[in-house]
SEDOVO-763304 format. One record per residue: y negated, z negated, x negated of N, C-alpha, C in turn; residue in three letters. Coordinates in pm, whole numbers. Each point is the difference from the previous one (the first is absolute). Layout:
BEGIN
Y Z X Y Z X Y Z X ALA
...
end
This chain:
BEGIN
-3039 1913 -2641 116 -78 -42 35 34 -144 UNK
30 -101 -78 40 21 -139 141 58 -6 UNK
18 104 -82 131 61 -17 62 -49 -129 UNK
118 -60 9 68 -53 -118 94 105 -56 UNK
1 14 -132 84 98 -66 132 -65 -43 UNK
107 73 19 133 -47 -38 17 2 -152 UNK
34 -114 -58 23 -10 -144 147 -29 -28 UNK
45 -116 48 139 -40 -18 46 -62 131 UNK
101 61 60 40 -41 135 32 -149 10 UNK
87 -49 -85 43 -139 10 -115 -96 -25 UNK
-87 32 -95 -113 -87 -30 -102 -1 112 UNK
-30 118 53 -96 8 110 51 -70 125 UNK
129 15 30 56 -65 118 -4 -152 -13 UNK
15 -51 -122 -5 -144 -21 -141 -55 25 UNK
-101 86 -9 -138 -43 23 -35 -9 148 UNK
83 60 85 -28 2 143 13 -142 58 UNK
-98 -42 76 4 -129 69 -23 22 149 UNK
45 -95 78 -16 6 146 -66 -129 46 UNK
-99 12 85 -69 -118 55 -31 22 147 UNK
-30 -110 69 -39 9 141 -141 58 12 UNK
-21 74 106 -132 57 26 -98 -112 35 UNK
-121 8 -53 -102 -98 31 -81 44 123 UNK
-62 -96 67 -71 29 125 -107 108 -17 UNK
-70 -5 -112 -109 95 -19 47 141 -34 UNK
132 20 -14 54 131 -37 64 75 116 UNK
-4 -60 118 68 58 116 -54 138 34 UNK
-132 16 -1 -61 128 37 45 110 -96 UNK
1 -29 -129 44 100 -99 148 32 20 UNK
81 -102 24 144 16 24 24 96 117 UNK
-66 -26 113 18 82 119 -49 143 -22 UNK
-111 14 -71 -57 133 -25 96 86 -82 UNK
63 -59 -102 93 75 -84 123 46 79 UNK
48 -85 89 113 40 84 -41 115 93 UNK
-119 -10 53 -47 107 91 -13 133 -75 UNK
-39 -6 -126 -21 121 -79 130 61 -54 UNK
94 -85 -41 112 50 -80 140 -19 62 UNK
15 -90 98 132 -22 58 27 102 109 UNK
126 45 12 31 106 97 -20 -44 145 UNK
1 -133 27 -28 -49 135 -149 -20 23 UNK
-78 7 -107 -146 -7 6 -55 -128 62 UNK
74 -111 -12 -52 -128 47 77 -114 -66 UNK
-57 -119 7 63 -119 -58 28 -104 108 UNK
20 47 124 26 -94 111 137 -64 -14 UNK
11 -124 43 126 -72 -5 8 -94 121 UNK
118 -57 22 20 -87 115 35 -141 -45 UNK
-56 -100 70 39 -139 -23 -39 -54 -137 UNK
81 -94 -49 -23 -61 -130 9 108 -109 UNK
-82 -14 -103 1 104 -103 -36 -58 -136 UNK
25 79 -103 -34 -33 -138 -32 131 -70 UNK
-119 8 -64 -40 123 -66 -13 -22 -150 UNK
48 99 -77 4 -12 -146 -70 118 -66 UNK
-50 -27 -121 -59 103 -87 75 -4 -132 UNK
44 117 -47 59 12 -134 -104 62 -91 UNK
-14 -54 -120 -105 47 -89 35 -19 -147 UNK
-74 68 -83 3 -21 -145 -143 -24 -46 UNK
-22 -120 -52 -131 -37 -53 -112 30 100 UNK
24 -34 127 -101 15 104 -4 134 68 UNK
75 100 -48 3 131 63 112 4 104 UNK
-37 33 125 98 3 108 95 119 -17 UNK
129 -28 12 102 105 -11 74 23 131 UNK
24 -107 74 79 12 122 -39 -110 98 UNK
23 26 129 -33 -94 107 121 -15 91 UNK
28 -124 41 116 -26 88 -40 -95 110 UNK
65 16 114 -18 -92 111 137 -36 56 UNK
25 -130 15 121 -51 65 -43 -67 130 UNK
72 27 108 -42 -52 131 121 -32 86 UNK
-26 -33 127 108 -40 91 101 113 18 UNK
127 -32 17 104 104 13 -2 66 137 UNK
70 110 12 17 65 130 82 -90 92 UNK
-27 8 129 65 -90 95 150 29 12 UNK
36 126 4 141 31 25 35 135 -63 UNK
75 -3 -108 46 121 -66 153 -6 -6 UNK
66 91 68 146 -5 13 69 -4 -135 UNK
-44 85 -94 65 5 -131 -13 -134 -72 UNK
-115 -64 13 -20 -131 -64 88 -106 64 UNK
5 -3 133 79 -102 68 149 12 -36 UNK
48 125 -11 141 20 -36 25 -39 -145 UNK
-95 26 -89 15 -35 -141 4 -151 -19 UNK
-87 -71 71 0 -147 -8 118 -58 75 UNK
28 53 118 112 -50 79 -32 -123 81 UNK
-128 -24 29 -34 -118 78 -3 31 149 UNK
-2 -105 81 -5 16 144 -146 12 45 UNK
-27 51 122 -137 5 50 -69 -137 -1 UNK
77 -104 29 -59 -134 -1 -40 -40 -142 UNK
87 28 -98 -34 -31 -138 -121 81 -45 UNK
-6 127 41 -116 82 -36 -128 -59 56 UNK
6 -48 124 -118 -59 61 -43 -127 -73 UNK
95 -74 -56 -32 -124 -69 -39 22 -146 UNK
49 109 -62 -11 11 -146 -66 128 -50 UNK
-55 78 89 -62 126 -43 -114 -23 -98 UNK
-61 -118 6 -110 -32 -90 41 -7 -146 UNK
130 -12 -27 48 0 -139 4 142 -58 UNK
-26 100 86 -1 139 -44 -146 47 -9 UNK
-35 73 -106 -135 50 -20 7 150 -28 UNK
-99 72 51 -5 145 -12 -99 43 -108 UNK
46 79 -97 -93 64 -93 -63 120 74 UNK
-105 -30 74 -56 97 95 -86 107 -67 UNK
-57 -29 -117 -81 98 -71 23 -12 -150 UNK
6 117 -67 14 3 -146 -70 127 -47 UNK
-104 -18 -81 -79 114 -47 -15 -6 -152 UNK
50 102 -69 -29 19 -141 -125 87 -8 UNK
-103 -48 -65 -126 75 -5 17 130 -79 UNK
-86 99 22 25 138 -45 32 20 -147 UNK
-37 -90 -90 25 23 -142 137 -51 -44 UNK
94 -18 96 131 -57 -33 81 88 -94 UNK
-32 129 -11 79 89 -85 2 -40 -145 UNK
-97 -80 -42 -3 -45 -139 87 -122 -23 UNK
66 -50 106 82 -121 -12 136 20 64 UNK
96 55 -69 136 11 55 55 -139 33 UNK
79 -7 109 65 -125 46 -100 -106 45 UNK
-124 38 22 -99 -98 43 34 -58 137 UNK
43 85 93 26 -46 137 106 -110 4 UNK
112 22 -67 107 -101 1 -42 -127 -73 UNK
-83 14 -106 -50 -116 -72 -90 -85 89 UNK
-91 65 70 -91 -72 89 76 -68 113 UNK
90 73 63 77 -56 111 82 -119 -46 UNK
61 12 -118 81 -110 -54 -84 -125 -23 UNK
-120 16 -55 -88 -115 -24 -40 -67 131 UNK
-25 79 103 -35 -57 131 115 -79 61 UNK
120 58 -8 117 -66 60 31 -133 -67 UNK
-29 -11 -130 27 -124 -71 -83 -117 53 UNK
-118 29 46 -91 -107 42 -20 -7 151 UNK
54 97 74 -29 12 143 35 -125 79 UNK
121 -53 -17 44 -115 80 -87 -122 -24 UNK
-31 -27 -127 -84 -116 -30 -140 18 55 UNK
-56 121 -12 -132 27 58 2 -18 150 UNK
110 45 64 10 -10 146 6 -146 45 UNK
70 -81 -77 5 -144 31 -139 -60 -9 UNK
-73 33 -106 -133 -57 -21 -97 45 109 UNK
16 123 48 -95 52 100 46 -26 143 UNK
128 19 28 48 -5 138 99 -112 28 UNK
38 -76 -101 79 -121 24 150 17 8 UNK
53 118 -33 146 17 0 38 109 -100 UNK
123 -2 -51 42 97 -101 40 134 61 UNK
26 97 -87 50 133 39 141 15 -55 UNK
91 46 85 139 21 -43 34 147 -17 UNK
-58 85 84 32 143 -1 -128 82 11 UNK
-7 109 -74 -114 92 8 50 134 54 UNK
-74 57 94 33 130 57 -112 98 -27 UNK
31 128 5 -101 104 -6 56 127 62 UNK
-88 92 39 41 124 65 -61 117 -75 UNK
84 94 -38 -41 113 -82 9 128 82 UNK
-110 75 4 -4 126 75 104 97 -54 UNK
48 86 89 111 89 -35 -26 92 -117 UNK
-128 36 -25 -31 93 -108 -30 -72 -131 UNK
21 -130 -5 -27 -77 -121 130 -55 -58 UNK
0 -26 -130 125 -33 -70 41 -146 12 UNK
-97 -93 -8 36 -142 0 64 -44 -130 UNK
-28 74 -111 65 -27 -129 -32 -139 -52 UNK
-126 -42 12 -39 -130 -55 69 -114 75 UNK
28 19 129 69 -105 76 145 -13 -46 UNK
65 111 -20 138 -6 -49 5 -61 -140 UNK
-100 31 -83 -4 -56 -135 -20 -150 1 UNK
-58 -52 108 -24 -145 11 106 -71 82 UNK
112 66 26 110 -65 69 2 11 150 UNK
-87 81 58 3 21 145 120 88 35 UNK
55 -24 119 114 77 49 -40 79 123 UNK
31 128 1 -27 81 119 110 -26 102 UNK
-39 -45 120 100 -45 98 4 86 126 UNK
-88 97 13 2 84 120 -137 57 30 UNK
-16 45 124 -125 62 43 -59 -76 118 UNK
-131 7 14 -63 -53 121 26 97 114 UNK
-28 -43 122 28 83 118 -110 101 26 UNK
-112 -9 -72 -108 95 21 -96 -41 110 UNK
-11 -133 24 -96 -52 97 -107 -81 -72 UNK
-118 -6 59 -108 -81 -55 -57 -89 107 UNK
-36 -125 -39 -59 -93 96 -146 37 22 UNK
-40 16 125 -136 41 30 -83 -112 62 UNK
65 -96 66 -74 -110 60 99 -110 40 UNK
-15 -115 -66 86 -113 36 146 32 -19 UNK
73 6 113 144 26 -6 34 142 46 UNK
-100 89 7 24 135 47 10 97 -118 UNK
90 97 14 28 94 -108 -7 143 52 UNK
-30 92 -91 7 141 35 67 76 -115 UNK
69 106 34 76 76 -98 -92 93 -77 UNK
10 -3 -136 -82 89 -81 86 102 -76 UNK
134 -13 12 93 97 -59 -16 15 -151 UNK
-38 -109 -66 -10 -1 -145 76 -121 -56 UNK
133 -1 12 77 -114 -50 -16 -16 -151 UNK
7 -125 -45 -13 -32 -141 126 -67 -53 UNK
20 7 -129 114 -66 -62 -32 -148 -17 UNK
98 -84 31 -18 -145 -5 57 -53 -131 UNK
-84 -70 -76 42 -62 -126 -13 -151 13 UNK
100 -73 -50 0 -147 7 43 -59 -134 UNK
-56 -118 -31 36 -68 -125 1 -150 22 UNK
101 -66 -53 7 -146 5 -87 -58 -111 UNK
-90 -92 37 -81 -67 -102 71 -122 -56 UNK
93 -53 78 80 -114 -45 147 41 -1 UNK
75 -52 -93 142 35 -14 74 -30 131 UNK
71 99 50 77 -10 124 -87 -36 121 UNK
-121 54 2 -92 -30 111 56 43 135 UNK
74 111 1 59 47 127 95 -104 59 UNK
83 -59 -85 94 -101 48 -74 -126 45 UNK
-106 -34 -71 -77 -119 34 -66 15 135 UNK
-64 114 24 -84 18 118 81 15 128 UNK
130 30 -11 81 14 122 98 -116 19 UNK
-14 -105 -81 85 -117 18 -34 -73 129 UNK
100 -68 57 -24 -76 122 -109 -104 -23 UNK
5 -66 -117 -105 -93 -40 -51 39 -136 UNK
-130 9 -14 -58 34 -129 20 -114 -99 UNK
1 29 -130 1 -107 -100 -120 -92 20 UNK
12 -123 -44 -105 -100 22 -134 48 -52 UNK
-1 71 -112 -126 43 -60 -78 97 88 UNK
67 68 92 -67 95 89 -8 -48 144 UNK
76 -102 36 11 -43 139 -134 -44 58 UNK
-81 -66 -83 -127 -52 50 -97 110 38 UNK
19 121 -54 -92 110 30 35 73 130 UNK
124 -15 47 49 86 108 -81 -14 128 UNK
-27 -124 43 -74 -19 125 -142 57 -10 UNK
-60 -12 -118 -138 44 -18 -14 152 7 UNK
105 73 -40 -12 147 -5 73 68 115 UNK
54 -76 96 77 61 108 -85 98 79 UNK
64 101 52 -70 105 73 10 128 -79 UNK
-23 111 60 -42 22 139 118 -4 96 UNK
-30 9 128 104 4 102 86 126 -20 UNK
133 -14 -6 86 115 -31 31 89 119 UNK
-50 -34 120 32 76 120 -118 88 42 UNK
32 116 58 -103 93 44 -52 -39 138 UNK
-113 59 37 -67 -34 125 90 20 121 UNK
72 111 6 86 27 115 113 -103 10 UNK
52 -43 -116 106 -101 0 -54 -134 50 UNK
-120 -36 -42 -61 -126 43 -29 4 150 UNK
-42 114 49 -30 13 143 127 -14 83 UNK
112 50 -51 126 -14 73 44 -147 6 UNK
-31 -77 -105 29 -144 1 -86 -70 105 UNK
-126 37 7 -90 -59 100 53 22 141 UNK
49 119 29 52 30 134 114 -94 38 UNK
83 -35 -98 113 -90 27 -48 -141 28 UNK
-106 -44 -69 -50 -136 19 -81 -17 128 UNK
-36 109 63 -79 -11 124 78 -67 114 UNK
132 -5 -12 80 -61 108 -8 -152 -4 UNK
-44 -59 -111 -8 -145 -10 -114 -55 84 UNK
25 -111 66 -104 -65 80 -74 -102 -85 UNK
-131 0 14 -84 -91 -79 5 -140 60 UNK
51 -100 -74 9 -137 53 -133 -74 -3 UNK
-100 58 -64 -129 -67 -11 -77 9 132 UNK
-85 -98 23 -82 -4 121 -147 -8 -38 UNK
-85 47 85 -143 -12 -24 -65 136 -14 UNK
-132 0 6 -76 124 -9 -50 20 -143 UNK
-36 122 -29 -63 28 -128 95 5 -118 UNK
128 28 24 93 13 -112 -38 123 -82 UNK
-25 -20 -126 -50 110 -83 107 104 -31 UNK
123 -47 -24 108 90 -40 114 -6 102 UNK
41 115 49 110 5 94 132 -31 -69 UNK
93 -51 78 124 -50 -58 79 109 -70 UNK
9 119 60 80 105 -62 -58 42 -135 UNK
-133 -12 -15 -62 30 -129 35 -107 -103 UNK
-7 -126 40 30 -110 -92 146 6 -46 UNK
91 21 94 142 3 -36 36 121 -84 UNK
-61 115 29 27 120 -79 -50 -19 -143 UNK
-120 -56 -15 -54 -27 -134 91 -96 -76 UNK
43 -105 66 85 -100 -64 132 60 -45 UNK
58 85 85 129 61 -33 -11 86 -124 UNK
-104 82 -9 -17 88 -116 -27 -82 -125 UNK
-85 -102 11 -33 -84 -116 123 -72 -54 UNK
84 -50 89 122 -70 -44 96 98 -66 UNK
10 122 54 85 101 -63 -51 39 -138 UNK
-131 -20 -22 -58 26 -131 15 -119 -95 UNK
59 -110 53 28 -114 -88 -87 -121 21 UNK
-91 3 98 -87 -115 24 81 -119 49 UNK
-25 -116 -57 72 -121 39 -104 -109 30 UNK
-23 -26 128 -100 -97 39 -116 67 74 UNK
-69 -78 83 -104 56 86 -119 52 -79 UNK
-42 -72 -102 -112 48 -82 39 126 -76 UNK
124 7 -47 47 120 -70 4 120 94 UNK
35 -24 127 1 109 98 -143 52 19 UNK
-97 -91 14 -140 42 15 -47 79 -123 UNK
30 -50 -119 -44 67 -124 61 139 -13 UNK
127 13 38 67 129 -8 -61 98 100 UNK
-29 -46 120 -58 88 102 -140 47 -38 UNK
-70 -76 -80 -133 41 -44 5 122 -91 UNK
118 32 -49 16 117 -87 36 126 79 UNK
16 -14 132 25 117 83 -130 80 15 UNK
12 131 9 -117 84 23 -43 -8 146 UNK
-120 46 29 -49 1 138 89 84 92 UNK
44 121 -40 93 75 86 131 -75 25 UNK
49 -72 -100 124 -75 18 -20 -115 97 UNK
-110 -73 -12 -28 -109 94 -15 54 142 UNK
-65 115 13 -17 61 132 135 38 58 UNK
90 53 -84 133 40 46 81 -121 43 UNK
-30 -118 -55 71 -123 36 -59 -67 123 UNK
-108 58 55 -54 -51 126 -129 -77 -10 UNK
-72 9 -112 -124 -75 -15 -110 57 89 UNK
-87 -88 46 -120 42 74 -117 3 -98 UNK
-85 100 14 -116 9 -87 -105 -104 41 UNK
-60 -64 -99 -103 -100 27 -135 64 24 UNK
-104 -85 1 -136 49 26 -46 97 -107 UNK
47 -16 -122 -41 88 -109 88 124 -10 UNK
93 15 92 86 117 2 120 -7 -92 UNK
30 -119 -52 112 -16 -92 106 -93 60 UNK
123 22 -40 111 -84 45 12 -121 -92 UNK
20 -116 57 14 -123 -79 144 -48 3 UNK
32 -88 -93 136 -54 -15 6 -139 61 UNK
107 -34 73 13 -136 54 2 -104 -111 UNK
-48 -119 27 -1 -108 -97 138 -64 -9 UNK
19 -80 -104 129 -68 -15 28 -94 117 UNK
-105 -62 55 20 -90 115 43 79 125 UNK
-51 122 15 43 85 112 147 36 -15 UNK
41 39 -120 142 30 -23 86 -123 30 UNK
-48 -117 -39 75 -124 25 19 -24 149 UNK
-108 11 77 8 -28 144 92 100 72 UNK
-11 127 -38 79 103 69 147 -8 -40 UNK
27 -6 -129 139 7 -47 80 -123 39 UNK
-65 -115 13 73 -122 38 35 -5 147 UNK
-53 95 79 34 4 142 88 120 34 UNK
42 73 -102 81 119 22 144 -34 34 UNK
62 90 75 145 -4 17 60 69 -123 UNK
57 -79 -91 44 52 -129 104 110 16 UNK
95 -21 90 106 98 20 -57 134 47 UNK
-98 -6 89 -62 123 50 -80 69 -109 UNK
-68 -81 -82 -78 54 -112 92 72 -99 UNK
112 -61 -36 95 61 -92 58 129 58 UNK
26 0 130 57 117 65 -95 119 -9 UNK
-129 -26 14 -100 107 -9 -5 58 -142 UNK
-1 -89 -98 -4 45 -140 123 82 -32 UNK
115 -49 42 126 69 -27 0 138 64 UNK
-50 8 124 -6 128 71 -94 97 -71 UNK
-114 -51 -47 -98 86 -66 53 57 -131 UNK
64 -85 -79 56 45 -127 105 108 26 UNK
80 -20 106 101 99 34 -60 134 37 UNK
-111 -3 75 -68 124 38 -66 66 -121 UNK
-50 -84 -90 -72 50 -117 91 78 -92 UNK
115 -58 -31 94 66 -89 137 -67 17 UNK
85 64 76 129 -60 31 82 -27 -124 UNK
-20 80 -107 78 -20 -122 -29 -136 -64 UNK
-119 -56 29 -35 -131 -55 99 -106 46 UNK
53 16 121 87 -101 58 148 24 -32 UNK
31 102 -77 140 31 -26 53 -70 -125 UNK
-80 -87 -61 44 -82 -113 -53 -140 22 UNK
89 -93 37 -41 -137 31 70 -100 -91 UNK
-76 -95 -51 56 -110 -79 -6 -127 84 UNK
111 -72 5 3 -126 75 20 -114 -99 UNK
-93 -96 5 3 -107 -98 -61 -126 60 UNK
45 -115 -50 -51 -128 47 -98 -61 -98 UNK
-102 -69 52 -100 -65 -82 -35 -136 59 UNK
-40 -89 -88 -50 -131 44 -150 10 18 UNK
-51 -44 114 -142 6 29 -71 -113 -73 UNK
-78 34 -100 -66 -99 -83 -98 -84 82 UNK
4 -131 -20 -91 -91 68 46 -42 138 UNK
114 53 47 49 -34 133 92 -122 -7 UNK
23 -63 115 89 -117 5 53 -17 141 UNK
132 -19 11 62 -28 131 3 -150 23 UNK
64 -38 112 7 -142 35 79 -80 -104 UNK
101 64 -62 81 -69 -100 -62 6 -140 UNK
-119 56 -10 -68 7 -129 31 124 -80 UNK
100 78 44 35 123 -73 -95 113 38 UNK
-29 90 -94 -92 111 30 63 101 95 UNK
-84 75 69 46 103 92 49 122 -79 UNK
117 51 40 55 120 -62 -5 116 99 UNK
-40 117 -50 -11 119 84 90 109 -55 UNK
57 79 90 74 120 -39 -81 120 47 UNK
-32 91 -93 -91 110 31 64 135 -27 UNK
-42 100 78 37 140 -24 -126 71 -50 UNK
9 57 -120 -115 59 -66 30 145 -36 UNK
-96 91 23 20 140 -37 -5 15 -151 UNK
87 83 -55 5 21 -145 -128 64 -51 UNK
-49 102 69 -112 78 -52 -133 -73 15 UNK
-38 -31 123 -129 -64 24 3 -150 -26 UNK
122 -59 -9 16 -145 -20 -71 -78 111 UNK
21 45 123 -60 -64 116 109 -71 79 UNK
-27 -124 36 96 -76 81 -5 50 144 UNK
115 47 50 2 54 137 73 -94 96 UNK
51 -109 -53 67 -98 85 42 -121 -80 UNK
-10 -119 58 49 -119 -69 31 -110 102 UNK
94 -84 -36 37 -112 87 21 -125 -84 UNK
-22 -119 58 27 -124 -74 150 -26 -7 UNK
45 -56 -108 141 -34 -18 22 -140 54 UNK
100 -15 85 30 -129 61 20 -108 -105 UNK
-49 -121 29 6 -112 -96 142 -27 -49 UNK
97 12 88 139 -35 -36 84 125 -20 UNK
-64 108 -35 72 125 -19 -44 65 -131 UNK
26 131 -13 -41 74 -119 -37 144 39 UNK
-14 86 -101 -47 136 26 104 89 70 UNK
128 -35 -8 104 91 49 -10 27 150 UNK
-2 -105 86 -18 29 143 -138 53 32 UNK
-101 -40 -79 -136 48 24 -9 151 -26 UNK
81 50 -93 4 143 -31 34 81 125 UNK
98 -46 75 43 71 120 -108 -3 108 UNK
-68 -115 13 -107 -12 99 -119 89 -37 UNK
-30 6 -130 -113 82 -44 26 148 26 UNK
123 45 -19 33 140 27 -26 34 147 UNK
29 -94 90 -23 25 142 -149 17 30 UNK
-83 -76 -73 -145 9 21 -54 131 -56 UNK
44 33 -122 -51 121 -66 57 126 62 UNK
126 -5 41 69 115 59 -21 126 -83 UNK
57 5 -120 -26 111 -93 47 135 54 UNK
-71 107 -43 35 135 39 134 40 -63 UNK
81 82 66 123 50 -62 -30 68 -134 UNK
83 -27 -98 -20 59 -132 -83 -86 -94 UNK
-52 -113 48 -78 -90 -85 89 -64 -106 UNK
-52 -12 -121 70 -72 -107 -53 -142 -6 UNK
90 -98 16 -39 -141 1 55 -67 -125 UNK
-88 -62 -76 42 -71 -122 -15 -150 21 UNK
89 -75 -64 -4 -147 9 75 -57 -120 UNK
-23 -129 -26 64 -63 -116 144 -38 31 UNK
65 -63 -98 144 -25 9 40 -92 114 UNK
-92 -84 47 34 -91 111 41 79 124 UNK
-55 120 16 26 79 120 115 98 -16 UNK
74 -12 -107 118 85 -18 113 -57 85 UNK
-12 20 132 93 -55 98 53 113 88 UNK
125 -13 42 61 102 85 -76 18 130 UNK
-40 -112 61 -66 7 130 -136 70 -14 UNK
-71 -32 -105 -131 63 -23 14 149 -26 UNK
98 35 -86 23 141 -32 43 79 123 UNK
84 -61 82 48 67 120 -115 25 98 UNK
-89 -98 14 -113 15 92 -94 111 -48 UNK
-24 8 -130 -88 103 -56 57 139 23 UNK
128 16 -28 60 134 4 43 42 140 UNK
59 -92 77 57 37 128 -99 -8 115 UNK
-80 -105 4 -92 -17 114 -128 81 -17 UNK
-45 13 -125 -129 69 -22 15 132 -75 UNK
122 34 -41 25 126 -70 -89 15 -123 UNK
-11 -110 -76 -82 -3 -122 89 -19 -122 UNK
-60 5 -116 71 -26 -126 -51 -130 -61 UNK
80 -59 -88 -43 -125 -64 30 3 -149 UNK
-80 -75 -74 27 -29 -141 -12 -151 -16 UNK
114 -68 -15 2 -145 -17 38 -35 -143 UNK
-58 -106 -50 41 -50 -130 140 -59 9 UNK
72 -2 -112 136 -54 -3 18 -84 -125 UNK
40 -127 18 19 -91 -113 148 -35 -18 UNK
29 -64 -111 138 -31 -35 62 -106 90 UNK
-82 -75 75 58 -104 87 73 59 120 UNK
-15 132 22 78 69 104 105 85 -71 UNK
99 -67 -51 96 63 -92 80 113 64 UNK
40 -15 125 84 101 64 -74 133 15 UNK
-120 -8 58 -76 125 22 -49 57 -133 UNK
-25 -88 -99 -43 48 -132 112 80 -67 UNK
122 -50 14 114 70 -59 21 135 68 UNK
-14 3 132 16 124 75 -108 101 -37 UNK
-125 -50 -10 -111 88 -35 16 56 -142 UNK
52 -83 -90 20 46 -138 103 112 -6 UNK
105 -10 83 102 106 3 -59 130 54 UNK
-84 -12 102 -62 120 56 -95 68 -99 UNK
-71 -81 -76 -95 56 -96 70 76 -114 UNK
124 -38 -28 75 67 -107 52 137 45 UNK
9 19 132 46 129 50 -111 103 -10 UNK
37 125 -2 -99 107 -7 -73 9 133 UNK
-128 26 -10 -82 10 122 41 120 85 UNK
42 108 -67 40 120 70 137 44 -51 UNK
81 53 87 131 47 -44 -15 118 -94 UNK
94 21 -95 -8 111 -94 14 133 73 UNK
end
């Protein structure tokens, strides 16, 4: 390897260029990582992009960006997204999985941050050209005995530590007791706010369905869902049914919770489940020993014969068993069902109860043609039957004495209702209360 001598720091750094690795250079790339990187390998997971930094053809540094980790607590808290959003949008996150400055780096101060900066400038565009979608956030993990100075110099933020587990096969993990520091950086301005919005901006919305996955639930959680669906009776008749009903319904439920809308979207989402996950959902192994996913037509036939109320009850029960805190924040809101039409030509309106965190609908009812959301609110509460201590939010239409009384007295819950100026009496009373001190002196 040619050794470059340091002459002038700023001039030499300006000569550094970064390019994508060419196919014929892969063997050399891997060999250098095996020789000089502390992990002694250049393995990566999923989609990837490999770069070479050089001056006039002399290699100075090697980098690899690849698929992000499936679930890192510090990252999820930093972004603030829900498990469903993570399952739909994790593809917008990329991991700087390998970074190697070749041994003669001592002649080039600040080389690491310069190389990393050049890569980050082009990473999203390169990712679009190779994998068809942009990058919003970059993550990396730094071993405890290393400084991570170049990452901080390039705008990365240290957000916490990993739990000290490593993935060994599919969705299985084992503890290695070597937690690493988690560093994250936004590639786009306010990327964190963008990626956790209820609806992505139009420029990113088209990518969401294509990058959805992986399934955010663990094998044991999926198996518990399957057990609940076993009580459903299969309405289909005939011999040779390839997929049992409880498997089809469990797959559909998870796919919809991940954001799938439509039978083909459910099939496409389920294809991203791992073999252990499909097995946990009740799949039978085929002749080749692998679990297959039901087709969109199978989902159509099964779901159109389901008892909807019973199906919702199972989902609601499972979410409650999974994490009761998920159900302690509910938003109640009305929506018009697009493309629907009643006998009078008006569209169908639904009132839904949605969890704040997972944003999953746990109950909904149609609003009577000659009525509005106010009486429907009371009926929906009876269906949902919220746990004591649940916080229920709703818009100003539901700022009614009867609704508030039912929430607090019958269900022992709390409410946050919007309040507008058209309710002058209660607005005046609320304004007086707000002027008082929250606590006595």
